[in-house]
N, C-alpha and C positions, 0 to 999 in steps of 0.2 A: 650338626647344630651349630658348630664354631662358624661355618660358613654363613649360615642364616644370621646369627648375631652380628657377623661382620658387615653384612649388607644393611642391616637395620641400623647399625651405627652410622654407616654412610648416609643414609636417609635422614637421620637426626642431625648430622653436621651439616648437610647440605641445607636443610631447612633453616637452621640457625643461621648460617652464613647469609642466605638469601634474605631473611627477615631483618637481620642487622644492617645489612648494605642497603635494602630497598627503603627502609624506614627513614633513613638519612636523606632519602630523595624526596623532592616536593611533591612530585606527582606519583603516589604509591597508594594502591588499593589492595586490600586483602579480601579474599572470598572464601566461602565454604560451599561446596557443590555436591550434594548427595544425588545419587541416581539409582533407579531401578530398571533392569533390562529383561525383557522376556524374548526367547528365542526358540524356534522350531525348524526343523528340517522337513521340507516337502518330498525331497528325494535326496539320494546321496550327493547331489551336485547343484540343488537349488535350496535356499533357505531364507527365512524372514526373521526380522527382529523388530521388536517395538521398545521404546524407551521413554522414560519420563525423568526429568530432572530439574532440580530447584537450584538457582544461584542466589546466594545471600552475601551481602556485604557484611564483612565482621571487623573491617579495620580501614578508616579513610580520615584524611585530614589530621593526621597524628593523634587520632582517638579511636578507641574501641567501641564499636556500635553492632548492631544485629538488625539488618533491614532485608526484607525480600526485594530482590531485584528483577527477576523473571522467572518463568516456568516455561520449560520446553517439552513438548511432545514430538517424537520422531519415529519413522518408520524406514528400514532399509531392507531392500531385497537384493540377495546376491546370488550369482551364478558362478560355479567353479567349473570353468570349461577346461581346466588343466590342473594337474597337482600343484603347480606353482603360481597359476594365474586365476583371478577372480574378477568379475565384473559386478559392479553394484549401482543400483539406483535408489536414491533416497528422497524423503519428503520430511519436512520438520515445520512445525508452527510454535512461534515463540509469543507468549503473552508478556507484555513488558509495560504497555500503557496503563494497566490496572495498578501497578506499583509505582511508575513514574509517569506523570501526566504529560511531561514534555517529550516522551518517546513514543514511537509508533510500534504496533505490532508487526510481526514478520512472518512471511511465508517463504521458505527456502526450498529450492530444488537441488538435487545433488546428483553428481554422476562420478564414478570412480573406478580406478583400475588398481588391483594389488598384486604385486609380486613378492613371493615368500620363498626364501631359500633356507635350507635347514643344514647345520653343521652338527657334529657330535655333541658339542657343548652349548649351542645356543641356536636361536632362530632369528633370522633377519627379515625385515618386512619394510617394502617400499610402497607408499600409497599416493597415487596421484588423483586428486579431487578437482572437479569443477563445481562451482555454486553460483546460483542466481538468487539474490536476496531481494524479495519483492515486498516493498513497502507501498503505502498509499500515495506517497509523494515521489518516490525514486525508485529505481532498480539498480543494484549494485552487483557487480560481478567480481567473483574471487577465484584465484587459482591457489592450490594448496599442494606442497610436497612433504610428505613425512616419512623419516627414516627411524625405525624402532628395532630395538633387540629385546628378545625374550631369552631369559637365562634360567633354567632350572636350578633350584638350590639344593634339594634333597630329594632324589628320585626314589628312595626307599621310604620316605615319610608318607603316611596315608593322606595327608592334606595336600601333597603335591606342591609345596611353595615355590614361588618363582619371582623373579624380578623383572621388571620392564623399564628400560631406559630408551628415550628417544627425543628427537627434535624435529620441529616442523617450521617451514617457512611459508608465509601467506603474502600473496599480492592482491589488493582490492582496488578496483577502479569504478567510477561512476561519473556521470555528467556534472554532479554537484560539488566534486571534491578533487583534489589532486590524488594521484596514485598513493596508496598507503602500503607500507611494508610492515610486516610483523614477524618476530621470530619467537618460538616457544621451545622450553627445555623442560622435560619432565622425567621422574623416576617414580616407581611405585612397586607394590608387592601384591601378589594375589594367592588365594588358598582355594582348594576344591574342598568345599564342606561336606557335599555329598556327591555322588555321581552325576547330579544334574544342577547342582547350585555352586556358585562361586562367590568370593568376597574379595574385593580390591580396595587398597588404601595407596593414595600417592599424593605427590605434590607437583605443581607445575608453575613455572615462572615465564611471564610473557612480557617482551619488549614491544609495546604496541606503538605503531606509526613513528618508528624510531629516527626516521630521516626528517620529519617535520616538527612534530609535537610528541615527544618521547613521554610515554607513560609506563610505569612499572606496575605489573599486576601479579599477585601471588595467589595460587589457587590450592586449597586443601581439597582433594577429591575422595569420595567413597562411593562405591558401586556394589550392588547386590544383583547378581545374575541368576536367572532360573532358565533352564532348558526344558521345554515342554515335550 
């Protein structure tokens, strides 16, 4: 229990530091992003997942507010061809124009490879993903690499609490813009509510387009997962 409280304290401290540091910046936006994910296995090596998430602005221009920014619906098919390797194909649709008339809706295609290794005290995951972001006016291409660690906190606890920490690097290119680089840092906790349901809470800090037009973005994340 002491270990769990220690990591929770780390999460609170990290959140406070990021918020206090970022609010001093001119280009800072805070978001709340809840999500629900349904997943099921076709076979021991092949699975599907469907998710819906909602992004909401909660802080912008040095003021607190609450505005819906977008709604995403996504699907991912994953094939585990080896104990450590998995291939995935995804499809995502983003409704944004209904909430921001100057933005376009987006259809996104995704391809990924995940390599996972497991030690006695943690699990490490490397995800390489390519994306094609299709808008009515332009197509954007994005390359992503994510490194993440999953650390069990109390194996004897029936809720199986765990902590996840990670970072992700993104490069986006398009004919209408200069290449954009983004870096993300995240930490979160998860619990197994029942054998087939999970609940996750976390925060993520993003440095968007940091070589040209730096923007600071802070996300509060919540996800409810159901395995069918």
